[in-house]
N, C-alpha and C positions, 0 to 999 in steps of 0.2 A: 449710512447715518440716521435715514429715517427709519429703517428696521430696529435700529438701536433703540432710538428714541421711543419707539412705539412698544418697545419689550420692557423697558422701564416702566411705561405709564401703565401696562398690565400689571405689573409686578406691586406698583403703587397702589392701584386699584384693590388687588387682591389683599394686599397688607390693610388697606380701611375696611375691608367687609371682615377679615380674620381676628382682627384686634378688637379686643374687649371692651364695650362701652365705658365711657367715664364714669366714675364712681362705682362699677361693678365690684362686688365683694368676690375674692377668691377663697377656696377652702383651705385653710391653713394644715400644714403637713402634719400627720399624726405623730406625735413624740413615741419613741421606741417603749414598749412596755411589756410586763410581764402577765400573764394570764394563768391563775391557779385557783384550786378548788380547796375549801376547807370543810371538815367535817366534824360535829361533836356530837356526843351521846350523854344525855344526864338521866340518871337512875333516880327514879323515886318510888316508894311504896303506895299502892293505891289507895284510895280512901272513898271509893264510889263503886258501886256494882248494878248491873242490870241484869236480867233474867227474865226468859220468856216462859209464861206458864198457861198450858193448855187444858180446857175440859172437853172430853169428846164422849159423846152419847149417841146410842142406836134406838130406834123404835120402829115400828111397823109404818107408821104414818110421819108425813113432816112436821105436824102439829105438835104430835107426842114428843117427837127427838127434839124440838124445839124447848118444850116445857123441862124436859129433864136436863137441857142442857143450861137454861136459865137457873133451875133450882142449883145445879153444880155450880155453876159461877158466881151464883150470889153466895154460896156458902164460901167458895176462896175469896171473895172479898170480904166477908165476915172476920175469916180467920188471919186475914193481912191485917185489918184494921186492928183486930186484936194484939196482933206482933208488933203492933207501934208503926205501921207502915202508913204515911199520911195519903189521904184520897187523891191528891195531884201527884203523887207519885207512881200513880198507875194509870194505864191507859190501854185501850183495846187496839190490837194491831193487826187483827184477823178474824174473820167469822165467815164460816160457809156452811152450806146446806147441799147435800148432794146424795143421790142414789146409792145404795149399797147393791151392787149388782152380783150376780150369780151367774156363771157360764156353764153351760153343758151343750156339748155336741155344736159348738160354735154358735150358740143362741143365749142370749141374754134375758134374765129374768130379774125383777127387782124385788129383792127379798126384804126390803125396809130401807131406811133412811139414816144418815150419818150427819150430825152436827158438830162441827169443831168451832170453840170460841177460845180466842188466845189472847192474853194480854202481856204487856211488858211491864215488869215491876223495876223500879229505881230504889236502891238499898243505899242510903246514906251514912249508916252506921255498920261498918263489915264486921264488928262484934255480934251483930244480930243476923248476920247474913244465914247461917245455918239454922237458928231458929226460925227465919221466914221460910226457907226451904221448907222444913220439918211441917211448918204450919200448913203450908200450900198442900204438901202431900197428904196430911191426914183430913183435908177438908173436902177432897172431891176432885182435885185436879189429877189428870191422867198423864201429862207428861209435862217435863220440866227440860229446856233446853236454852244453848246460847248464852251461858252465863259469861260475862265479859267484865273486866275490870278497868277505871279510868280515875283520872284526878279530877276533883272539882277545880281547881285552879290550873288546868292544863296549857290556857293561854301564856300564864306569866312563865311556866317551866319552858314552853316552846321558845319564849323571847330569850331565856336565858340560855338555851341550848344554841339560838341565833349568834349571841354574842361570842361564845366560845368559839364559835364555827369561823366567824371572822377573825377572831383572835389567830386561830390554826391555819388560816388563808395567809394572813398577813407574815406569820412566821415562815411559812414556806416560802414567801415571795422574797424575804429577806436572806433564805439560805439561797436561793436561786440567784438573785442578785448580787451575793457574796461570792459564789462560786465564779459569777461572770466579772468580778472585778468593777461592778457597778454598786450605784446607790439608789434606793427607793426615792422615787419621787410622790406626786400626789396620788391618791386614787381616782382613777378614771370612770369607774362603774363596779358595782355591785349588784349580783341577782341571787336572789333565794331559789333555791332548787325543792320546789314542793312537791310533797308525797301525799297525794289526796287520800291513798290508803291507810288506814291505822290499824295494824294487824293487833288483836287482843287475846289473851288467854281465854278460852273458852270450854265449857263443859257440858255435854247433855247427858240426860238422865231420864229413868222412866220413874214415874211416881210409884211407891210401893208403901206399905202401912209404916207409920212414923217408928223410928227406933227408937229404943229408951234413952239413948244418949243422943245429944243434938250433933247433928252433920257437922264434921271438921272441914273447914274451907281454907285455903289459904291462897292469897292475893300474889304473893310473891313480890315481884320487882317491875315497874313499866320502865321502859326504854324511850325517851324520847328524843329523836335525832334530827339533828338540823344541818342542810348541806348550803352552801354558798359559792358561788363563782365570782373571783375578785381580778379585776384587771386595774393595775398599779404602774404608773410611769417610771422609768428609771433613766438615769442621767448617768 
């Protein structure tokens, strides 16, 4: 009899230890839910472009190479101004001075110096893009590269793509719920799937003598894509 009483007392003590304290909150059970993914793409014609323009010079001394590079880039800036490119739309993105090495029988010899001055130009009027490229090529630029297109109001277009992506995710969720004989409840969670890379059309070219006709440039269309992951309850 004493053994039974002792066992009962031990069980009661264990229950007192294992029981949750008074007033403790328990995590409610998560409702059944559907997780789906939505995607949407909005196409827009670009209204802005960027291009990298460089002037490269060579001379027997560093000072002479820098002087020639300064003259060449000054001419490029003047040509861009005449082509109606505002000063704030031009910025320097690279400048280098390095020896021009000549190798013979495994040995190097400095035969001169190379200076490369590179700027990035923003063009807000795409109808003038060809004229801007021609003006830069005729003024002293030795190379142009990285022509890319974008939208001035990219943020608003991205929000439109997001709205459509959520609608797509909801339509998918409704289809899944209908197939399972359930109905949709409240939305529990929405995640935007961000893509940090923005692929853009680009073109690389070498500057030559300006042609008689303006260089034709076509921006085509830009695709703005948004993706979301949607979690919605079902009942």
